[in-house]
N, C-alpha and C positions, 0 to 999 in steps of 0.2 A: 376481530376489529379491523375495519378497512383502513388503508393508508390515507392520511390527509395530504392532499396535493394542493400546492399553492404556487401560482406563477408570480414571480417578482421581476421588476425591471432593474437592470444594472447599467451603469454608464460604460463599463469596459470589462471584457472578460479577463484581461491581463491584470495581474496583481504582482507587485514587487514581492519577492520571496525572501523569507528569513531562513529557508532551508540551506544547509551548508553547500550543497552541490547544484543549486538552481538559482538563476537570476529572476525568473518569473514563474508563477503558478497560474493555472487556469482551472477553475472549479465550475463546471457547467451547472452543477446542482449544489444546493446547500444540504449537507449530510446525505445519507442514502438509506436504502432499505435492507442492507445486509445485517444491520443491528448487531455488529460485532460487540461481544461482551467486553472486550479489552480496548475499544476504540478511544484513542486519545482525543479525537475531535469532538467528544461529548461537550467540551467547553463551548462549542458553537451554539448549543441550545439556548444559552442565556441571551444571545443576540437575535434570536429568531422570533421571540414572542410566542412560541409554541408551548402548550401545556401538555401535549401528548407525550407518552413515554418514548424513550429512544428507539428509533427504528420504525416508528408508527407515523412519521411525517416526512415530507420531502418538499423542498422549494425548488422550482424549476426556473432557472435564470433566463431572462430574455434580454437581448441587447441588439439595438438597431445599428450601432456603430461597428463598422468592419474593423478587424484586427489590424493594427499598424505594423505591417511586416518590416518596415525600415527600423522600427524600434527594437526588433528582435534580431537584427543582423549580428551574427557572432555570439549570440546569447544562448543560454540554456533555459528550457521551458519544461515544467513538470506538470503532468495531468494525472492525478489531482491530489491535493493535500488534505482536504477535509470532506471528500466524497470519493466514491468510485465512479469515474466518468462513464463506466459501462454498467451501472446499476440497472435494475429491472425496468426502470422508467425511461431509460434511454431507448428502449425498443419502441416506446410509444411516442416520444417527443423528438428523438434524433438530434438533440442539441450538440452532442459530442461530434457526430458525423459532420454537421454543418461547420463546426469549428475546424475540424481536420481538413475539410475541403478548402478552407482558407489557408491552412498551414502547409499544404502539400508542397508548395514551392518556396517555403520560407527558408532563409539561410540561418538556421538555428539548430541546436541539438534538442530534439524533442524526446522526452521520456514519458511513456504511458504506464501507469501502474494500475493493476486491476485484479479482481478475484473472479471475473466473469468471462465465460467463453463466448459471450455476445460479441466480443472484439473480432471474432472470426467473420462476422458479417461484413466488416470493413477491410478484409485482408487485401483485396485488389487495390484499394486506396492506399493502404499502408505500404504496399510493395513499391509504390511510386516515391516514397520518401527516402531521401538519400542519407539522412543522419538521424536515425530513429532507434530507440531502444524500447522494448516492451517487457515490463516486469510483472511476473505473476507472483502473488503472495501465497506461499505454501509453508506451513510450519508443522505439518504432520502428514503421515501417510494413512492415518487412521481416520476414515471418514465419519465415524461416530463422534470422535472428539471434535472434528471440524464442524459437524452439525450442531454440536453443543455450543460452539463459539461464534459461528457466523452463518448467514444464509446465502453466501455466495455459491458459485458453482461447486460441484463435487470435486474431490481431489482427482478422480479419474478424468473428469472433463478438463480440469486445469492442465493436467499433464498432456492430454491430447492436444489442447490448444497450443501449448509450448512447442510440442513436436511439429505441429502443422506450420506454425510461424517460422520455426527454425528451418524447416524443409524448403521454404520459399525464400530463404536468405535474409530474414529479419533478425536483427541482433536480439537474442532472448536473454532475459535476466530472471533468475529465480531468487525472489526476495524472501529469504527465510525469516519471517517476521510475523508476530513476535515469537521469539524462541522461549518456550515454557521450560523452566529448569526441570531436568530429569524426565521430561515427557517428550519433547521434540526429538525425534530420531534423526539427528542432524547427519550422521554418517550414512545412514540408509538412504536418506533423501538425496544426498550428493551422489552416492553410488548408482542410484536408479535413474538419475536425470542427466548425468554429466555429458552424455552423447548429444543431447539436444539443448544444452544450456551454454551460452557464451560467457556468462558472468554470474557470479553469486554475490548477493548482498546479505549481510547478517545483522540482525538487530535484536537486542534482548527485550524481554518483557519488562516494561516499566509500569508500575502500579501507582496511581495517584488519584485523588479526587474520589468521587462516589463509587467508581468501579473497583477500587482497591479492595473494599470489604466484600464485594460480590464475588470477585475472583478467588479470594482467600476462602470464602465460604464454599465455593465450588470445589476447590482442592480438598478442603476438609471432608466434604461429603463423598466425592468420587475417588480421591486419592489420599485416604487418611494416613497412609504410610509416609506421605510427603509433607504432612502438616508441619512438623518441626523444622524441616529443611526450608520450607517457604517462609516460615516465621523468622528464621535466621536471616534470610535474604531481604525480606520486605519489612520486617518489623525491627530487627536488630541491625539492619544496614550492613550486613556482612558481604563484602564484595569478592571474597575468595573464589566463589563458584564462577563468577563471570570472568575473573582474571584467568583462571585455569582454562575455562572453555574457550576464551579468546585465543589463548596459546595453542590449544588443540586444533581449533578451526584453521588458524593461520598455518600451522605446521602441516596439517592434512592437505590443505589446498596447495601449498607449496610443493609437497611431495608429488601431487598429481599434475602439477603444472597448470592449475586453474586460475582464471582471473577472478578476483574477489575484492570486495570492500567491506570492512568491518565497521559497523555503525554503533558498536556497543557504547560508545561515549558520545552519542548523538547530541545530547543536551549540552555538553561542553562545547561541541563544534558550533552549535547554534549561538551560544553566548559569545564565542569568539568572533563569529561573523557579525553579530550585532555591535560588538565593541569596535570592530574595524570599519564600520560604515560611517 
């Protein structure tokens, strides 16, 4: 089945953010074609009018209004929260690059999060940015498991992109998200990447909505020995695993002297930010 493309107009690429660490978000596209089985942004489908299944459509945002750089002074900007700004259609439309060309001299902290090595296309532009972080999502070293979960770049390509960005002086982040209980090889990932990673972010697998049952069904089929453990975490709401893992991650990173942020309690942080606004 072909991907359904639709161009839509937007008044402004900038949106006020509810994310705990960002003032604004920029989403050049609505959803993307990675079709991640665990994607929390599936809620966006109800606002799009699309009837196609998740990962089979994409909306390309078009905006004639230039980004207000004065509005961004001293602020933090995240690209992107409900899409991968380097999804496969960026190669065709170049919306992300056009936005970055506007932001290159902006006085803001820009963070780009992606699963795609297409970002290397813009490496010369990114090198010109003085306050930039690039985060690659990696939650496994097993590319078969990766392929079951998303259609982004292979793990090998993601690791290559991180190394190349790091070697030209760009602040690299490995976003270990979402961590699958008893599957994500967190220590191996850290050990094999720490020479090229400036900072680690950790986020646990949250299951909600329609994809909760599909992920649990996948575990039951492919990892039957983990069935009861996943049920304890996601059906019985047992937080012991996450509490223990958070301590292990924090201790290991402290021992190695690594920079890291633990987002295990991301939803709580979001609620706190909303209450403080």
